[in-house]
C-alpha positions as CSV (number, residue, x, y, z in Angstrom):
1,M,7.8,74.2,3.8
2,E,8.5,74.0,0.1
3,N,6.3,71.4,-1.6
4,N,8.9,69.9,-3.9
5,S,7.9,66.5,-5.1
6,D,11.4,65.2,-4.4
7,T,11.3,66.3,-0.8
8,L,10.5,63.6,1.8
9,V,8.3,64.6,4.6
10,T,7.5,62.6,7.8
11,L,4.0,61.1,7.8
12,T,4.2,59.3,11.1
13,I,6.5,58.4,13.9
14,T,6.2,55.3,16.1
15,N,8.3,53.3,18.5
16,F,7.0,50.0,17.0
17,I,8.5,48.7,13.8
18,H,5.5,46.6,13.0
19,Q,3.2,49.6,13.0
20,V,5.4,51.5,10.5
21,E,5.7,48.3,8.3
22,I,1.9,47.9,8.2
23,A,1.5,51.6,7.2
24,K,4.2,51.2,4.5
25,T,2.4,48.1,3.1
26,I,-1.0,49.9,3.1
27,L,0.5,52.8,1.2
28,A,2.3,50.6,-1.3
29,N,-1.0,48.8,-2.0
30,N,-2.4,52.3,-2.8
31,G,0.5,53.1,-5.1
32,I,2.4,55.4,-2.7
33,G,6.0,54.8,-2.1
34,S,7.4,55.4,1.4
35,F,10.6,55.1,3.3
36,I,11.4,54.0,6.9
37,F,14.0,55.9,8.9
38,D,15.0,54.8,12.4
39,G,16.2,57.3,14.9
40,N,19.4,56.7,16.8
41,V,19.3,52.9,17.0
42,T,21.7,51.8,19.7
43,Y,22.8,48.3,20.7
44,S,23.5,47.9,24.4
45,G,22.4,44.3,24.7
46,L,19.1,44.9,23.0
47,P,18.3,47.3,20.1
48,T,16.5,50.4,21.1
49,S,15.2,53.3,19.0
50,Q,14.0,56.8,19.4
51,G,11.3,56.1,16.9
52,Y,10.7,54.9,13.4
53,K,9.7,57.6,10.9
54,L,7.7,56.8,7.8
55,K,8.3,59.3,5.1
56,V,6.6,60.0,1.8
57,S,7.2,62.5,-1.0
58,A,5.7,65.9,-0.4
59,H,3.3,65.6,-3.3
60,N,1.9,62.3,-1.8
61,F,1.6,63.5,1.7
62,E,-2.1,64.5,1.8
63,K,-3.2,61.4,0.0
64,A,-1.1,59.1,2.2
65,K,-2.4,60.9,5.4
66,K,-6.0,60.5,4.2
67,I,-5.5,56.8,3.6
68,L,-4.0,56.1,7.0
69,D,-6.5,58.3,8.7
70,E,-9.4,56.3,7.1
71,I,-7.8,53.0,8.2
72,N,-7.4,54.3,11.8
73,E,-11.1,55.5,11.8
74,E,-12.2,52.1,10.7
75,N,-10.3,50.4,13.5
76,N,-11.5,52.6,16.3
């Protein structure tokens, strides 16, 4: 994969919007911008999703992954 700083790469995928919102906030507090993409949201009475993707720029990927990994280790 090309490591172009303008390229967005997927950092995490979850079915729960609150998890991706928390991760986005943690990254923002550490100076890393991120973007939430939802997969195939459909409305058949209730909204359903194939997963929410949190993406960051390629040049921030390793730093963002390390931050979230450290948070996960502290909580386990």
